[in-house]
mmCIF file of the N, C-alpha and C atoms, coordinates in Angstrom:
data_MODEL
# 
_entry.id   MODEL 
# 
loop_
_atom_site.group_PDB 
_atom_site.id 
_atom_site.type_symbol 
_atom_site.label_atom_id 
_atom_site.label_alt_id 
_atom_site.label_comp_id 
_atom_site.label_asym_id 
_atom_site.label_entity_id 
_atom_site.label_seq_id 
_atom_site.pdbx_PDB_ins_code 
_atom_site.Cartn_x 
_atom_site.Cartn_y 
_atom_site.Cartn_z 
_atom_site.occupancy 
_atom_site.B_iso_or_equiv 
_atom_site.pdbx_formal_charge 
_atom_site.auth_seq_id 
_atom_site.auth_comp_id 
_atom_site.auth_asym_id 
_atom_site.auth_atom_id 
_atom_site.pdbx_PDB_model_num 
ATOM 1   N N  . MET A 1 1  ? -28.056 -0.400  29.280 1.00 0.00 ? 1  MET A N  1 
ATOM 2   C CA . MET A 1 1  ? -26.604 -0.264  29.336 1.00 0.00 ? 1  MET A CA 1 
ATOM 3   C C  . MET A 1 1  ? -26.226 0.975   28.516 1.00 0.00 ? 1  MET A C  1 
ATOM 4   N N  . GLY A 1 2  ? -25.409 1.809   29.061 1.00 0.00 ? 2  GLY A N  1 
ATOM 5   C CA . GLY A 1 2  ? -24.994 3.040   28.405 1.00 0.00 ? 2  GLY A CA 1 
ATOM 6   C C  . GLY A 1 2  ? -24.039 2.816   27.258 1.00 0.00 ? 2  GLY A C  1 
ATOM 7   N N  . ILE A 1 3  ? -23.932 3.832   26.413 1.00 0.00 ? 3  ILE A N  1 
ATOM 8   C CA . ILE A 1 3  ? -23.052 3.737   25.261 1.00 0.00 ? 3  ILE A CA 1 
ATOM 9   C C  . ILE A 1 3  ? -21.584 3.646   25.668 1.00 0.00 ? 3  ILE A C  1 
ATOM 10  N N  . LEU A 1 4  ? -21.199 4.257   26.775 1.00 0.00 ? 4  LEU A N  1 
ATOM 11  C CA . LEU A 1 4  ? -19.819 4.184   27.272 1.00 0.00 ? 4  LEU A CA 1 
ATOM 12  C C  . LEU A 1 4  ? -19.444 2.762   27.635 1.00 0.00 ? 4  LEU A C  1 
ATOM 13  N N  . LYS A 1 5  ? -20.357 2.071   28.289 1.00 0.00 ? 5  LYS A N  1 
ATOM 14  C CA . LYS A 1 5  ? -20.098 0.684   28.692 1.00 0.00 ? 5  LYS A CA 1 
ATOM 15  C C  . LYS A 1 5  ? -19.931 -0.220  27.475 1.00 0.00 ? 5  LYS A C  1 
ATOM 16  N N  . ILE A 1 6  ? -20.796 -0.021  26.471 1.00 0.00 ? 6  ILE A N  1 
ATOM 17  C CA . ILE A 1 6  ? -20.715 -0.837  25.268 1.00 0.00 ? 6  ILE A CA 1 
ATOM 18  C C  . ILE A 1 6  ? -19.391 -0.571  24.508 1.00 0.00 ? 6  ILE A C  1 
ATOM 19  N N  . VAL A 1 7  ? -19.014 0.693   24.414 1.00 0.00 ? 7  VAL A N  1 
ATOM 20  C CA . VAL A 1 7  ? -17.780 1.023   23.716 1.00 0.00 ? 7  VAL A CA 1 
ATOM 21  C C  . VAL A 1 7  ? -16.584 0.472   24.447 1.00 0.00 ? 7  VAL A C  1 
ATOM 22  N N  . LEU A 1 8  ? -16.581 0.547   25.756 1.00 0.00 ? 8  LEU A N  1 
ATOM 23  C CA . LEU A 1 8  ? -15.456 -0.006  26.536 1.00 0.00 ? 8  LEU A CA 1 
ATOM 24  C C  . LEU A 1 8  ? -15.350 -1.502  26.394 1.00 0.00 ? 8  LEU A C  1 
ATOM 25  N N  . ILE A 1 9  ? -16.508 -2.171  26.418 1.00 0.00 ? 9  ILE A N  1 
ATOM 26  C CA . ILE A 1 9  ? -16.497 -3.625  26.266 1.00 0.00 ? 9  ILE A CA 1 
ATOM 27  C C  . ILE A 1 9  ? -15.970 -4.045  24.885 1.00 0.00 ? 9  ILE A C  1 
ATOM 28  N N  . VAL A 1 10 ? -16.410 -3.344  23.865 1.00 0.00 ? 10 VAL A N  1 
ATOM 29  C CA . VAL A 1 10 ? -15.967 -3.644  22.465 1.00 0.00 ? 10 VAL A CA 1 
ATOM 30  C C  . VAL A 1 10 ? -14.472 -3.414  22.334 1.00 0.00 ? 10 VAL A C  1 
ATOM 31  N N  . ILE A 1 11 ? -13.983 -2.305  22.845 1.00 0.00 ? 11 ILE A N  1 
ATOM 32  C CA . ILE A 1 11 ? -12.530 -2.042  22.774 1.00 0.00 ? 11 ILE A CA 1 
ATOM 33  C C  . ILE A 1 11 ? -11.764 -3.052  23.567 1.00 0.00 ? 11 ILE A C  1 
ATOM 34  N N  . HIS A 1 12 ? -12.272 -3.449  24.717 1.00 0.00 ? 12 HIS A N  1 
ATOM 35  C CA . HIS A 1 12 ? -11.596 -4.416  25.605 1.00 0.00 ? 12 HIS A CA 1 
ATOM 36  C C  . HIS A 1 12 ? -11.506 -5.794  24.901 1.00 0.00 ? 12 HIS A C  1 
ATOM 37  N N  . VAL A 1 13 ? -12.586 -6.178  24.224 1.00 0.00 ? 13 VAL A N  1 
ATOM 38  C CA . VAL A 1 13 ? -12.571 -7.477  23.541 1.00 0.00 ? 13 VAL A CA 1 
ATOM 39  C C  . VAL A 1 13 ? -11.620 -7.440  22.375 1.00 0.00 ? 13 VAL A C  1 
ATOM 40  N N  . ILE A 1 14 ? -11.596 -6.404  21.594 1.00 0.00 ? 14 ILE A N  1 
ATOM 41  C CA . ILE A 1 14 ? -10.706 -6.273  20.447 1.00 0.00 ? 14 ILE A CA 1 
ATOM 42  C C  . ILE A 1 14 ? -9.249  -6.288  20.886 1.00 0.00 ? 14 ILE A C  1 
ATOM 43  N N  . VAL A 1 15 ? -8.943  -5.513  21.957 1.00 0.00 ? 15 VAL A N  1 
ATOM 44  C CA . VAL A 1 15 ? -7.571  -5.460  22.475 1.00 0.00 ? 15 VAL A CA 1 
ATOM 45  C C  . VAL A 1 15 ? -7.167  -6.825  23.053 1.00 0.00 ? 15 VAL A C  1 
ATOM 46  N N  . SER A 1 16 ? -8.099  -7.505  23.691 1.00 0.00 ? 16 SER A N  1 
ATOM 47  C CA . SER A 1 16 ? -7.802  -8.800  24.255 1.00 0.00 ? 16 SER A CA 1 
ATOM 48  C C  . SER A 1 16 ? -7.418  -9.802  23.171 1.00 0.00 ? 16 SER A C  1 
ATOM 49  N N  . ILE A 1 17 ? -8.151  -9.818  22.081 1.00 0.00 ? 17 ILE A N  1 
ATOM 50  C CA . ILE A 1 17 ? -7.853  -10.698 20.941 1.00 0.00 ? 17 ILE A CA 1 
ATOM 51  C C  . ILE A 1 17 ? -6.508  -10.335 20.338 1.00 0.00 ? 17 ILE A C  1 
ATOM 52  N N  . GLY A 1 18 ? -6.278  -9.034  20.162 1.00 0.00 ? 18 GLY A N  1 
ATOM 53  C CA . GLY A 1 18 ? -5.002  -8.607  19.617 1.00 0.00 ? 18 GLY A CA 1 
ATOM 54  C C  . GLY A 1 18 ? -3.809  -8.951  20.513 1.00 0.00 ? 18 GLY A C  1 
ATOM 55  N N  . LEU A 1 19 ? -4.021  -8.876  21.818 1.00 0.00 ? 19 LEU A N  1 
ATOM 56  C CA . LEU A 1 19 ? -2.970  -9.226  22.767 1.00 0.00 ? 19 LEU A CA 1 
ATOM 57  C C  . LEU A 1 19 ? -2.672  -10.715 22.766 1.00 0.00 ? 19 LEU A C  1 
ATOM 58  N N  . ILE A 1 20 ? -3.710  -11.505 22.636 1.00 0.00 ? 20 ILE A N  1 
ATOM 59  C CA . ILE A 1 20 ? -3.511  -12.943 22.530 1.00 0.00 ? 20 ILE A CA 1 
ATOM 60  C C  . ILE A 1 20 ? -2.747  -13.302 21.286 1.00 0.00 ? 20 ILE A C  1 
ATOM 61  N N  . ILE A 1 21 ? -3.121  -12.702 20.163 1.00 0.00 ? 21 ILE A N  1 
ATOM 62  C CA . ILE A 1 21 ? -2.426  -12.976 18.895 1.00 0.00 ? 21 ILE A CA 1 
ATOM 63  C C  . ILE A 1 21 ? -0.983  -12.469 18.971 1.00 0.00 ? 21 ILE A C  1 
ATOM 64  N N  . GLY A 1 22 ? -0.780  -11.303 19.550 1.00 0.00 ? 22 GLY A N  1 
ATOM 65  C CA . GLY A 1 22 ? 0.597   -10.734 19.650 1.00 0.00 ? 22 GLY A CA 1 
ATOM 66  C C  . GLY A 1 22 ? 1.478   -11.626 20.496 1.00 0.00 ? 22 GLY A C  1 
ATOM 67  N N  . VAL A 1 23 ? 0.989   -12.141 21.565 1.00 0.00 ? 23 VAL A N  1 
ATOM 68  C CA . VAL A 1 23 ? 1.805   -13.015 22.419 1.00 0.00 ? 23 VAL A CA 1 
ATOM 69  C C  . VAL A 1 23 ? 2.080   -14.345 21.741 1.00 0.00 ? 23 VAL A C  1 
ATOM 70  N N  . LEU A 1 24 ? 1.098   -14.886 21.006 1.00 0.00 ? 24 LEU A N  1 
ATOM 71  C CA . LEU A 1 24 ? 1.309   -16.164 20.336 1.00 0.00 ? 24 LEU A CA 1 
ATOM 72  C C  . LEU A 1 24 ? 2.257   -16.049 19.158 1.00 0.00 ? 24 LEU A C  1 
ATOM 73  N N  . LEU A 1 25 ? 2.405   -14.835 18.575 1.00 0.00 ? 25 LEU A N  1 
ATOM 74  C CA . LEU A 1 25 ? 3.302   -14.664 17.434 1.00 0.00 ? 25 LEU A CA 1 
ATOM 75  C C  . LEU A 1 25 ? 4.775   -14.534 17.846 1.00 0.00 ? 25 LEU A C  1 
ATOM 76  N N  . HIS A 1 26 ? 5.059   -14.320 19.107 1.00 0.00 ? 26 HIS A N  1 
ATOM 77  C CA . HIS A 1 26 ? 6.458   -14.241 19.535 1.00 0.00 ? 26 HIS A CA 1 
ATOM 78  C C  . HIS A 1 26 ? 7.130   -15.594 19.332 1.00 0.00 ? 26 HIS A C  1 
ATOM 79  N N  . ALA A 1 27 ? 8.382   -15.530 18.899 1.00 0.00 ? 27 ALA A N  1 
ATOM 80  C CA . ALA A 1 27 ? 9.145   -16.737 18.676 1.00 0.00 ? 27 ALA A CA 1 
ATOM 81  C C  . ALA A 1 27 ? 9.496   -17.375 19.980 1.00 0.00 ? 27 ALA A C  1 
ATOM 82  N N  . GLY A 1 28 ? 9.249   -18.673 20.110 1.00 0.00 ? 28 GLY A N  1 
ATOM 83  C CA . GLY A 1 28 ? 9.497   -19.343 21.368 1.00 0.00 ? 28 GLY A CA 1 
ATOM 84  C C  . GLY A 1 28 ? 10.729  -20.199 21.347 1.00 0.00 ? 28 GLY A C  1 
ATOM 85  N N  . SER A 1 29 ? 11.443  -20.246 20.204 1.00 0.00 ? 29 SER A N  1 
ATOM 86  C CA . SER A 1 29 ? 12.592  -21.147 20.087 1.00 0.00 ? 29 SER A CA 1 
ATOM 87  C C  . SER A 1 29 ? 13.813  -20.625 20.827 1.00 0.00 ? 29 SER A C  1 
ATOM 88  N N  . GLN A 1 30 ? 13.896  -19.330 21.113 1.00 0.00 ? 30 GLN A N  1 
ATOM 89  C CA . GLN A 1 30 ? 15.063  -18.779 21.765 1.00 0.00 ? 30 GLN A CA 1 
ATOM 90  C C  . GLN A 1 30 ? 14.751  -18.284 23.164 1.00 0.00 ? 30 GLN A C  1 
ATOM 91  N N  . GLY A 1 31 ? 13.726  -18.777 23.716 1.00 0.00 ? 31 GLY A N  1 
ATOM 92  C CA . GLY A 1 31 ? 13.342  -18.364 25.080 1.00 0.00 ? 31 GLY A CA 1 
ATOM 93  C C  . GLY A 1 31 ? 14.164  -19.058 26.137 1.00 0.00 ? 31 GLY A C  1 
ATOM 94  N N  . GLY A 1 32 ? 13.988  -18.639 27.348 1.00 0.00 ? 32 GLY A N  1 
ATOM 95  C CA . GLY A 1 32 ? 14.663  -19.264 28.482 1.00 0.00 ? 32 GLY A CA 1 
ATOM 96  C C  . GLY A 1 32 ? 16.096  -18.770 28.641 1.00 0.00 ? 32 GLY A C  1 
ATOM 97  N N  . LEU A 1 33 ? 16.905  -19.598 29.259 1.00 0.00 ? 33 LEU A N  1 
ATOM 98  C CA . LEU A 1 33 ? 18.270  -19.178 29.588 1.00 0.00 ? 33 LEU A CA 1 
ATOM 99  C C  . LEU A 1 33 ? 19.162  -19.084 28.365 1.00 0.00 ? 33 LEU A C  1 
ATOM 100 N N  . SER A 1 34 ? 18.916  -19.888 27.330 1.00 0.00 ? 34 SER A N  1 
ATOM 101 C CA . SER A 1 34 ? 19.788  -19.830 26.171 1.00 0.00 ? 34 SER A CA 1 
ATOM 102 C C  . SER A 1 34 ? 19.642  -18.510 25.436 1.00 0.00 ? 34 SER A C  1 
ATOM 103 N N  . GLY A 1 35 ? 18.465  -17.910 25.444 1.00 0.00 ? 35 GLY A N  1 
ATOM 104 C CA . GLY A 1 35 ? 18.303  -16.605 24.842 1.00 0.00 ? 35 GLY A CA 1 
ATOM 105 C C  . GLY A 1 35 ? 18.959  -15.488 25.647 1.00 0.00 ? 35 GLY A C  1 
ATOM 106 N N  . ILE A 1 36 ? 19.027  -15.675 26.927 1.00 0.00 ? 36 ILE A N  1 
ATOM 107 C CA . ILE A 1 36 ? 19.637  -14.649 27.794 1.00 0.00 ? 36 ILE A CA 1 
ATOM 108 C C  . ILE A 1 36 ? 21.166  -14.606 27.542 1.00 0.00 ? 36 ILE A C  1 
ATOM 109 N N  . PHE A 1 37 ? 21.777  -15.771 27.342 1.00 0.00 ? 37 PHE A N  1 
ATOM 110 C CA . PHE A 1 37 ? 23.215  -15.842 27.180 1.00 0.00 ? 37 PHE A CA 1 
ATOM 111 C C  . PHE A 1 37 ? 23.663  -15.732 25.749 1.00 0.00 ? 37 PHE A C  1 
ATOM 112 N N  . GLY A 1 38 ? 22.881  -15.149 24.864 1.00 0.00 ? 38 GLY A N  1 
ATOM 113 C CA . GLY A 1 38 ? 23.345  -14.851 23.541 1.00 0.00 ? 38 GLY A CA 1 
ATOM 114 C C  . GLY A 1 38 ? 23.004  -15.936 22.535 1.00 0.00 ? 38 GLY A C  1 
ATOM 115 N N  . GLY A 1 39 ? 21.996  -16.704 22.723 1.00 0.00 ? 39 GLY A N  1 
ATOM 116 C CA . GLY A 1 39 ? 21.661  -17.738 21.776 1.00 0.00 ? 39 GLY A CA 1 
ATOM 117 C C  . GLY A 1 39 ? 21.120  -17.231 20.463 1.00 0.00 ? 39 GLY A C  1 
ATOM 118 N N  . GLY A 1 40 ? 20.628  -15.994 20.429 1.00 0.00 ? 40 GLY A N  1 
ATOM 119 C CA . GLY A 1 40 ? 20.061  -15.471 19.174 1.00 0.00 ? 40 GLY A CA 1 
ATOM 120 C C  . GLY A 1 40 ? 20.785  -14.275 18.665 1.00 0.00 ? 40 GLY A C  1 
ATOM 121 N N  . GLY A 1 41 ? 22.086  -14.230 18.754 1.00 0.00 ? 41 GLY A N  1 
ATOM 122 C CA . GLY A 1 41 ? 22.820  -13.081 18.260 1.00 0.00 ? 41 GLY A CA 1 
ATOM 123 C C  . GLY A 1 41 ? 22.838  -12.943 16.762 1.00 0.00 ? 41 GLY A C  1 
ATOM 124 N N  . GLY A 1 42 ? 22.711  -14.034 16.040 1.00 0.00 ? 42 GLY A N  1 
ATOM 125 C CA . GLY A 1 42 ? 22.749  -13.932 14.578 1.00 0.00 ? 42 GLY A CA 1 
ATOM 126 C C  . GLY A 1 42 ? 21.500  -13.354 13.961 1.00 0.00 ? 42 GLY A C  1 
ATOM 127 N N  . SER A 1 43 ? 20.380  -13.405 14.673 1.00 0.00 ? 43 SER A N  1 
ATOM 128 C CA . SER A 1 43 ? 19.150  -12.878 14.123 1.00 0.00 ? 43 SER A CA 1 
ATOM 129 C C  . SER A 1 43 ? 19.083  -11.345 14.153 1.00 0.00 ? 43 SER A C  1 
ATOM 130 N N  . MET A 1 44 ? 20.036  -10.722 14.824 1.00 0.00 ? 44 MET A N  1 
ATOM 131 C CA . MET A 1 44 ? 20.015  -9.294  14.915 1.00 0.00 ? 44 MET A CA 1 
ATOM 132 C C  . MET A 1 44 ? 20.296  -8.629  13.574 1.00 0.00 ? 44 MET A C  1 
ATOM 133 N N  . PHE A 1 45 ? 20.991  -9.330  12.664 1.00 0.00 ? 45 PHE A N  1 
ATOM 134 C CA . PHE A 1 45 ? 21.312  -8.718  11.404 1.00 0.00 ? 45 PHE A CA 1 
ATOM 135 C C  . PHE A 1 45 ? 20.356  -9.137  10.293 1.00 0.00 ? 45 PHE A C  1 
ATOM 136 N N  . SER A 1 46 ? 19.355  -9.904  10.603 1.00 0.00 ? 46 SER A N  1 
ATOM 137 C CA . SER A 1 46 ? 18.352  -10.277 9.611  1.00 0.00 ? 46 SER A CA 1 
ATOM 138 C C  . SER A 1 46 ? 17.123  -9.428  9.727  1.00 0.00 ? 46 SER A C  1 
ATOM 139 N N  . GLY A 1 47 ? 16.208  -9.600  8.803  1.00 0.00 ? 47 GLY A N  1 
ATOM 140 C CA . GLY A 1 47 ? 14.975  -8.821  8.821  1.00 0.00 ? 47 GLY A CA 1 
ATOM 141 C C  . GLY A 1 47 ? 14.029  -9.270  9.923  1.00 0.00 ? 47 GLY A C  1 
ATOM 142 N N  . SER A 1 48 ? 14.179  -10.464 10.414 1.00 0.00 ? 48 SER A N  1 
ATOM 143 C CA . SER A 1 48 ? 13.269  -10.932 11.466 1.00 0.00 ? 48 SER A CA 1 
ATOM 144 C C  . SER A 1 48 ? 13.488  -10.179 12.762 1.00 0.00 ? 48 SER A C  1 
ATOM 145 N N  . TYR A 1 49 ? 14.672  -9.663  12.989 1.00 0.00 ? 49 TYR A N  1 
ATOM 146 C CA . TYR A 1 49 ? 14.923  -8.898  14.213 1.00 0.00 ? 49 TYR A CA 1 
ATOM 147 C C  . TYR A 1 49 ? 14.089  -7.638  14.268 1.00 0.00 ? 49 TYR A C  1 
ATOM 148 N N  . ILE A 1 50 ? 13.912  -6.969  13.150 1.00 0.00 ? 50 ILE A N  1 
ATOM 149 C CA . ILE A 1 50 ? 13.088  -5.764  13.091 1.00 0.00 ? 50 ILE A CA 1 
ATOM 150 C C  . ILE A 1 50 ? 11.632  -6.087  13.351 1.00 0.00 ? 50 ILE A C  1 
ATOM 151 N N  . ILE A 1 51 ? 11.186  -7.200  12.732 1.00 0.00 ? 51 ILE A N  1 
ATOM 152 C CA . ILE A 1 51 ? 9.799   -7.576  12.955 1.00 0.00 ? 51 ILE A CA 1 
ATOM 153 C C  . ILE A 1 51 ? 9.530   -7.948  14.387 1.00 0.00 ? 51 ILE A C  1 
ATOM 154 N N  . GLU A 1 52 ? 10.464  -8.644  15.022 1.00 0.00 ? 52 GLU A N  1 
ATOM 155 C CA . GLU A 1 52 ? 10.298  -9.005  16.455 1.00 0.00 ? 52 GLU A CA 1 
ATOM 156 C C  . GLU A 1 52 ? 10.300  -7.763  17.320 1.00 0.00 ? 52 GLU A C  1 
ATOM 157 N N  . LYS A 1 53 ? 11.127  -6.795  16.991 1.00 0.00 ? 53 LYS A N  1 
ATOM 158 C CA . LYS A 1 53 ? 11.199  -5.567  17.742 1.00 0.00 ? 53 LYS A CA 1 
ATOM 159 C C  . LYS A 1 53 ? 9.906   -4.788  17.641 1.00 0.00 ? 53 LYS A C  1 
ATOM 160 N N  . ASN A 1 54 ? 9.346   -4.722  16.436 1.00 0.00 ? 54 ASN A N  1 
ATOM 161 C CA . ASN A 1 54 ? 8.050   -4.037  16.254 1.00 0.00 ? 54 ASN A CA 1 
ATOM 162 C C  . ASN A 1 54 ? 6.918   -4.821  16.976 1.00 0.00 ? 54 ASN A C  1 
ATOM 163 N N  . LEU A 1 55 ? 6.993   -6.122  16.909 1.00 0.00 ? 55 LEU A N  1 
ATOM 164 C CA . LEU A 1 55 ? 5.968   -6.951  17.587 1.00 0.00 ? 55 LEU A CA 1 
ATOM 165 C C  . LEU A 1 55 ? 6.051   -6.731  19.092 1.00 0.00 ? 55 LEU A C  1 
ATOM 166 N N  . ASP A 1 56 ? 7.233   -6.578  19.618 1.00 0.00 ? 56 ASP A N  1 
ATOM 167 C CA . ASP A 1 56 ? 7.379   -6.288  21.065 1.00 0.00 ? 56 ASP A CA 1 
ATOM 168 C C  . ASP A 1 56 ? 6.702   -4.947  21.411 1.00 0.00 ? 56 ASP A C  1 
ATOM 169 N N  . LYS A 1 57 ? 6.928   -3.940  20.579 1.00 0.00 ? 57 LYS A N  1 
ATOM 170 C CA . LYS A 1 57 ? 6.311   -2.619  20.834 1.00 0.00 ? 57 LYS A CA 1 
ATOM 171 C C  . LYS A 1 57 ? 4.801   -2.701  20.765 1.00 0.00 ? 57 LYS A C  1 
ATOM 172 N N  . ILE A 1 58 ? 4.288   -3.418  19.742 1.00 0.00 ? 58 ILE A N  1 
ATOM 173 C CA . ILE A 1 58 ? 2.860   -3.538  19.612 1.00 0.00 ? 58 ILE A CA 1 
ATOM 174 C C  . ILE A 1 58 ? 2.240   -4.273  20.809 1.00 0.00 ? 58 ILE A C  1 
ATOM 175 N N  . THR A 1 59 ? 2.930   -5.301  21.264 1.00 0.00 ? 59 THR A N  1 
ATOM 176 C CA . THR A 1 59 ? 2.433   -6.082  22.397 1.00 0.00 ? 59 THR A CA 1 
ATOM 177 C C  . THR A 1 59 ? 2.440   -5.254  23.661 1.00 0.00 ? 59 THR A C  1 
ATOM 178 N N  . ILE A 1 60 ? 3.435   -4.417  23.846 1.00 0.00 ? 60 ILE A N  1 
ATOM 179 C CA . ILE A 1 60 ? 3.505   -3.548  25.032 1.00 0.00 ? 60 ILE A CA 1 
ATOM 180 C C  . ILE A 1 60 ? 2.359   -2.530  24.990 1.00 0.00 ? 60 ILE A C  1 
ATOM 181 N N  . VAL A 1 61 ? 2.097   -1.929  23.820 1.00 0.00 ? 61 VAL A N  1 
ATOM 182 C CA . VAL A 1 61 ? 1.015   -0.962  23.685 1.00 0.00 ? 61 VAL A CA 1 
ATOM 183 C C  . VAL A 1 61 ? -0.330  -1.632  23.939 1.00 0.00 ? 61 VAL A C  1 
ATOM 184 N N  . LEU A 1 62 ? -0.532  -2.841  23.386 1.00 0.00 ? 62 LEU A N  1 
ATOM 185 C CA . LEU A 1 62 ? -1.778  -3.565  23.594 1.00 0.00 ? 62 LEU A CA 1 
ATOM 186 C C  . LEU A 1 62 ? -1.955  -3.911  25.082 1.00 0.00 ? 62 LEU A C  1 
ATOM 187 N N  . GLY A 1 63 ? -0.865  -4.282  25.733 1.00 0.00 ? 63 GLY A N  1 
ATOM 188 C CA . GLY A 1 63 ? -0.930  -4.564  27.168 1.00 0.00 ? 63 GLY A CA 1 
ATOM 189 C C  . GLY A 1 63 ? -1.327  -3.353  27.993 1.00 0.00 ? 63 GLY A C  1 
ATOM 190 N N  . ALA A 1 64 ? -0.799  -2.191  27.624 1.00 0.00 ? 64 ALA A N  1 
ATOM 191 C CA . ALA A 1 64 ? -1.136  -0.962  28.348 1.00 0.00 ? 64 ALA A CA 1 
ATOM 192 C C  . ALA A 1 64 ? -2.593  -0.602  28.095 1.00 0.00 ? 64 ALA A C  1 
ATOM 193 N N  . VAL A 1 65 ? -3.049  -0.726  26.874 1.00 0.00 ? 65 VAL A N  1 
ATOM 194 C CA . VAL A 1 65 ? -4.469  -0.430  26.583 1.00 0.00 ? 65 VAL A CA 1 
ATOM 195 C C  . VAL A 1 65 ? -5.373  -1.418  27.286 1.00 0.00 ? 65 VAL A C  1 
ATOM 196 N N  . PHE A 1 66 ? -4.960  -2.677  27.340 1.00 0.00 ? 66 PHE A N  1 
ATOM 197 C CA . PHE A 1 66 ? -5.755  -3.700  28.051 1.00 0.00 ? 66 PHE A CA 1 
ATOM 198 C C  . PHE A 1 66 ? -5.860  -3.311  29.536 1.00 0.00 ? 66 PHE A C  1 
ATOM 199 N N  . ALA A 1 67 ? -4.759  -2.923  30.151 1.00 0.00 ? 67 ALA A N  1 
ATOM 200 C CA . ALA A 1 67 ? -4.808  -2.522  31.559 1.00 0.00 ? 67 ALA A CA 1 
ATOM 201 C C  . ALA A 1 67 ? -5.694  -1.317  31.771 1.00 0.00 ? 67 ALA A C  1 
ATOM 202 N N  . ALA A 1 68 ? -5.594  -0.348  30.878 1.00 0.00 ? 68 ALA A N  1 
ATOM 203 C CA . ALA A 1 68 ? -6.429  0.851   30.979 1.00 0.00 ? 68 ALA A CA 1 
ATOM 204 C C  . ALA A 1 68 ? -7.906  0.554   30.830 1.00 0.00 ? 68 ALA A C  1 
ATOM 205 N N  . THR A 1 69 ? -8.250  -0.300  29.848 1.00 0.00 ? 69 THR A N  1 
ATOM 206 C CA . THR A 1 69 ? -9.666  -0.624  29.668 1.00 0.00 ? 69 THR A CA 1 
ATOM 207 C C  . THR A 1 69 ? -10.175 -1.479  30.830 1.00 0.00 ? 69 THR A C  1 
ATOM 208 N N  . THR A 1 70 ? -9.321  -2.300  31.402 1.00 0.00 ? 70 THR A N  1 
ATOM 209 C CA . THR A 1 70 ? -9.734  -3.091  32.565 1.00 0.00 ? 70 THR A CA 1 
ATOM 210 C C  . THR A 1 70 ? -10.063 -2.194  33.739 1.00 0.00 ? 70 THR A C  1 
ATOM 211 N N  . ILE A 1 71 ? -9.196  -1.238  33.991 1.00 0.00 ? 71 ILE A N  1 
ATOM 212 C CA . ILE A 1 71 ? -9.448  -0.278  35.089 1.00 0.00 ? 71 ILE A CA 1 
ATOM 213 C C  . ILE A 1 71 ? -10.702 0.543   34.808 1.00 0.00 ? 71 ILE A C  1 
ATOM 214 N N  . ALA A 1 72 ? -10.873 0.959   33.563 1.00 0.00 ? 72 ALA A N  1 
ATOM 215 C CA . ALA A 1 72 ? -12.072 1.743   33.180 1.00 0.00 ? 72 ALA A CA 1 
ATOM 216 C C  . ALA A 1 72 ? -13.328 0.929   33.377 1.00 0.00 ? 72 ALA A C  1 
ATOM 217 N N  . LEU A 1 73 ? -13.298 -0.370  32.989 1.00 0.00 ? 73 LEU A N  1 
ATOM 218 C CA . LEU A 1 73 ? -14.467 -1.214  33.164 1.00 0.00 ? 73 LEU A CA 1 
ATOM 219 C C  . LEU A 1 73 ? -14.793 -1.429  34.646 1.00 0.00 ? 73 LEU A C  1 
ATOM 220 N N  . VAL A 1 74 ? -13.790 -1.597  35.475 1.00 0.00 ? 74 VAL A N  1 
ATOM 221 C CA . VAL A 1 74 ? -14.034 -1.761  36.901 1.00 0.00 ? 74 VAL A CA 1 
ATOM 222 C C  . VAL A 1 74 ? -14.650 -0.505  37.466 1.00 0.00 ? 74 VAL A C  1 
ATOM 223 N N  . TRP A 1 75 ? -14.193 0.649   36.999 1.00 0.00 ? 75 TRP A N  1 
ATOM 224 C CA . TRP A 1 75 ? -14.702 1.922   37.491 1.00 0.00 ? 75 TRP A CA 1 
ATOM 225 C C  . TRP A 1 75 ? -16.171 2.139   37.023 1.00 0.00 ? 75 TRP A C  1 
ATOM 226 N N  . VAL A 1 76 ? -16.447 1.783   35.760 1.00 0.00 ? 76 VAL A N  1 
ATOM 227 C CA . VAL A 1 76 ? -17.785 2.018   35.186 1.00 0.00 ? 76 VAL A CA 1 
ATOM 228 C C  . VAL A 1 76 ? -18.785 1.046   35.822 1.00 0.00 ? 76 VAL A C  1 
ATOM 229 N N  . PHE A 1 77 ? -18.420 -0.218  36.025 1.00 0.00 ? 77 PHE A N  1 
ATOM 230 C CA . PHE A 1 77 ? -19.346 -1.213  36.544 1.00 0.00 ? 77 PHE A CA 1 
ATOM 231 C C  . PHE A 1 77 ? -19.354 -1.348  38.061 1.00 0.00 ? 77 PHE A C  1 
ATOM 232 N N  . SER A 1 78 ? -18.603 -0.528  38.773 1.00 0.00 ? 78 SER A N  1 
ATOM 233 C CA . SER A 1 78 ? -18.614 -0.608  40.217 1.00 0.00 ? 78 SER A CA 1 
ATOM 234 C C  . SER A 1 78 ? -19.932 -0.050  40.746 1.00 0.00 ? 78 SER A C  1 
ATOM 235 N N  . PRO A 1 79 ? -20.441 -0.669  41.822 1.00 0.00 ? 79 PRO A N  1 
ATOM 236 C CA . PRO A 1 79 ? -21.683 -0.150  42.392 1.00 0.00 ? 79 PRO A CA 1 
ATOM 237 C C  . PRO A 1 79 ? -21.472 1.233   42.960 1.00 0.00 ? 79 PRO A C  1 
ATOM 238 N N  . LYS A 1 80 ? -22.436 2.052   42.744 1.00 0.00 ? 80 LYS A N  1 
ATOM 239 C CA . LYS A 1 80 ? -22.341 3.438   43.201 1.00 0.00 ? 80 LYS A CA 1 
ATOM 240 C C  . LYS A 1 80 ? -22.656 3.566   44.656 1.00 0.00 ? 80 LYS A C  1 
# 
């Protein structure tokens, strides 16, 4: 197995674990329809809003890297 394949697999596994942790850290108490209609307006002025906003950005970046490594792994492991 080539070094590129090993590096891609290691990055993919690390990003997968990070993505799982990032998704599990999201607050689930304000989800659903109550969150859409303004159920969490008070948290915007607290410090937790900033943390949730940064967690959203990190999760989006991890999702994009996960998608990129998935496509790269399919390309590398496809039969020639």
